[in-house]
C-alpha positions in Angstrom: -7.4 23.6 69.7 -5.3 25.7 72.1 -4.3 29.1 70.8 -0.7 30.4 70.9 -0.6 33.9 72.2 2.3 36.4 72.2 1.9 39.2 74.7 4.4 41.9 75.8 4.8 45.5 76.8 6.0 47.5 73.8 7.1 51.0 73.0 5.2 53.0 70.4 8.1 52.4 68.0 7.9 48.7 68.5 10.5 47.6 71.1 10.1 45.4 74.1 13.5 46.3 75.6 15.3 49.5 75.2 18.8 50.0 73.5 20.4 49.8 77.0 18.7 46.5 77.8 16.5 48.3 80.3 12.8 48.1 81.1 12.7 51.4 83.1 10.2 52.8 80.5 7.5 50.4 81.8 6.9 51.7 85.3 4.8 49.5 87.6 1.1 50.4 87.5 -1.6 48.7 89.4 -4.2 48.8 86.6 -1.8 47.3 84.1 -0.5 44.7 86.5 -4.1 43.6 87.2 -4.6 43.2 83.4 -1.5 40.9 83.4 -3.1 38.9 86.2 -6.3 38.6 84.3 -4.4 37.5 81.2 -2.3 34.9 82.9 -5.5 33.2 84.3 -6.3 32.3 80.6 -2.9 30.5 80.2 -2.5 26.7 80.5 1.2 26.6 79.7 3.8 29.3 79.2 6.8 28.9 76.7 9.8 31.1 77.6 13.1 31.9 76.1 16.1 31.8 78.5 16.3 35.6 79.1 12.6 35.9 80.0 12.8 32.7 82.1 15.7 34.2 84.1 13.8 37.5 84.6 10.7 35.7 85.8 12.7 33.6 88.3 12.2 36.4 90.7 8.7 35.3 91.3 9.8 31.8 92.5 10.9 33.2 95.8 9.2 36.6 95.9 6.5 35.5 98.3 9.2 35.7 101.1 9.3 39.5 100.5 7.0 41.0 103.2 6.6 44.2 101.2 4.6 42.6 98.4 1.0 43.9 97.9 -2.1 41.7 97.4 -1.8 41.9 93.6 1.7 40.6 93.6 0.8 37.8 95.9 -2.1 37.0 93.6 0.3 36.9 90.6 2.6 34.5 92.5 -0.3 32.2 93.3 -1.1 31.9 89.6 2.3 32.1 88.1 4.3 29.7 90.2 2.1 26.6 89.7 1.7 27.4 85.9 3.5 24.8 83.8 6.4 26.4 81.9 8.6 25.1 79.0 12.0 26.8 78.7 13.9 27.0 75.4 17.6 27.4 76.0 20.9 26.2 74.5 22.8 27.2 77.7 20.7 26.1 80.7 21.1 22.5 81.9 18.4 22.8 84.6 15.4 24.9 85.5 13.5 25.6 88.7 9.9 25.6 89.9 7.1 24.2 87.7 9.3 24.4 84.6 11.0 22.0 82.3 13.5 22.4 79.5 12.1 21.9 76.0 13.0 18.5 74.7 12.2 19.2 71.1 12.1 22.1 68.7 9.5 24.9 69.1 7.2 23.5 66.4 7.3 20.0 67.9 6.6 21.3 71.4 3.7 23.4 70.3 2.2 20.5 68.3 2.5 18.2 71.3 1.0 20.8 73.7 -1.9 21.4 71.3 -2.6 17.7 71.1 -2.6 17.2 74.9 -5.9 17.6 76.8 -5.8 20.8 78.7 -7.4 24.2 79.3 -5.9 27.6 78.6 -3.8 29.2 75.9 -0.3 28.4 75.1 1.5 31.7 75.9 4.9 32.5 74.4 7.3 35.0 75.8 10.7 36.3 74.8 11.4 38.1 71.5 13.7 35.5 70.0 11.4 32.6 70.8 8.3 34.6 69.6 10.2 35.5 66.4 10.8 31.8 65.7 7.2 31.0 66.3 6.0 33.8 64.1 8.3 32.7 61.3 6.8 29.2 61.5 3.3 30.7 61.4 2.5 29.3 64.9 1.2 32.5 66.6 -2.6 32.8 66.7 -2.9 36.0 68.6 -0.8 39.1 69.3 -1.3 41.2 72.4 0.5 44.4 73.0 0.4 47.0 75.8 1.7 50.0 73.9 3.5 52.5 76.1 3.7 56.2 75.1 7.4 56.3 74.6 9.8 56.1 71.6 12.9 54.1 72.5 14.8 54.4 69.2 16.1 50.9 69.3 16.4 47.7 71.3 14.8 44.3 70.9 11.8 44.5 68.6 8.3 43.1 69.5 7.7 42.0 65.9 10.3 40.0 64.1 11.9 41.6 61.1 10.8 39.0 58.5 9.7 39.5 55.0 6.4 37.7 55.6 3.0 39.4 55.6 0.6 38.5 58.4 -2.9 39.8 58.3 -4.5 40.6 61.6 -8.1 41.2 62.9 -8.4 43.6 65.8 -10.6 42.0 68.5 -10.0 44.1 71.6 -8.7 47.5 72.6 -8.4 49.2 76.0 -6.8 52.5 77.1 -5.5 52.5 80.6 -5.5 55.6 82.8 -1.7 55.8 82.4 -2.3 56.3 78.6 -1.0 52.8 77.8 -3.1 51.2 75.0 -3.9 47.5 74.9 -4.3 46.0 71.5 -5.4 42.4 70.9 -5.3 40.9 67.4 -6.1 37.4 66.0 -4.1 36.2 63.1 -6.2 35.9 60.0 -6.0 32.4 58.5 
């Protein structure tokens, strides 16, 4: 069965976006970007909330930017053809290899798990991931923890009164002192 993974950059105090809505605390780093490329290679379909979808739209036309480096071009070559399912109450259309979700999150994940296919089901966006976590649908959490305290913003983990036991399966410390943590949900 295909696993559902939730993977984001996160501050040490647990936020994926700062209180000002900014991401300027996650400066571009070749080593970390390469790790994202390696991770996206394992994905068969990506579920996105509206905000993350709109942020990632940049990559749909980025190949026209002549200043892109080889890693960014490699990302585009993997990301753009990757099937995506967008969950939104406000969008009426999406671009690229994306479709709007036709059902609820649990129904979409159940359908994707039942379909033949390779690769994980990645989920991105705090609101969407919080819904999946509340429904017990996330199989694996992956966090790239940045050495910064933001003091507020959008949390990586939903604030639910539900205990979830995790098994640490991988760690890595990057030269930038960012720490990668990968956990399987204990079932």
